[in-house]
N, C-alpha and C positions, 0 to 999 in steps of 0.2 A: 518543535521547529520553526512555528511561523515566524517569531523572533530573530531566528537566524537566518533564515533564507530571505524574508521580507516579502513572502505571498503569500497569499490566503490559502492556495492549494500548492501541494506538493508537483514538482515537474519531472519527478524520477518514476519510472516504473520499479516494482517490487516484486520478485519471485522467491518464493523460499518456502521453509516449513516451520510454522508456528508450534515451536515444542512445549511451551508455558504461555499460560496466560489467555485473556482475552480482549479481542480487539475490534471495535467497530470503527464506522467511516461512511464518507457519502462523498459523491461527485459533484459539482457546480451545477448540473442537471438536475440533482435529486435523488439519481441511484444511489441505494446503499449497500453496505456490506456488513457483515459480521462474522467472525471467526474464533470459534474456541479451540483450544490445543486439546488434542494433536490435529493439525489440520495444514494441508498445503494451502499457500495464499499467492494469489496472483493479482496484484492492484497494479490498474494502469496509471499512466504521468495523470495530473489533474485529481486528486483525491487529497481528502482532510481525514485524519484517522487520529484516533485517542484508544490508550488503553481503559478497560471497564474493569473496575473494582479495585481492590487494595494490590492483590500480586502484578508483580512485574510481569512483563510480556517479553518473551524470547523469542525472537524471529531469526532464523537462520538463512541469510538470502544467497542467492546466486547473483554476483553483482557484477556487470560489465561496465560501471561507470554510466556515462553518457549513451552506451550502446547496447544498455540492457534491452530494452524494447526492441531494437532491430534485432539483435541476435536469437531473442526468444520468440519473433513472429508478434508481436505485438504493435498494436498502433501506435503512434506517438502520444497520441492524447485521448483519453477516454469518449467514446462515443457509440451511440445506437447502430447496431447493423442495420 
């Protein structure tokens, strides 16, 4: 997606259920995440993520477009509490 959005990190929050596959990723500050299906996934804006292995990842998202973070009570960008 980097080539499509033109930024090194995703500016959108993602909330959903990883039904299949394995994903990993990191935030600009070095925090990382690793999810293997089945798993509930919450990613704050400001991440980079990728699929691990040859199996496609299937993430069923609850998406409110630009309002996702606000509607689900997430910060507008990843940051440490």
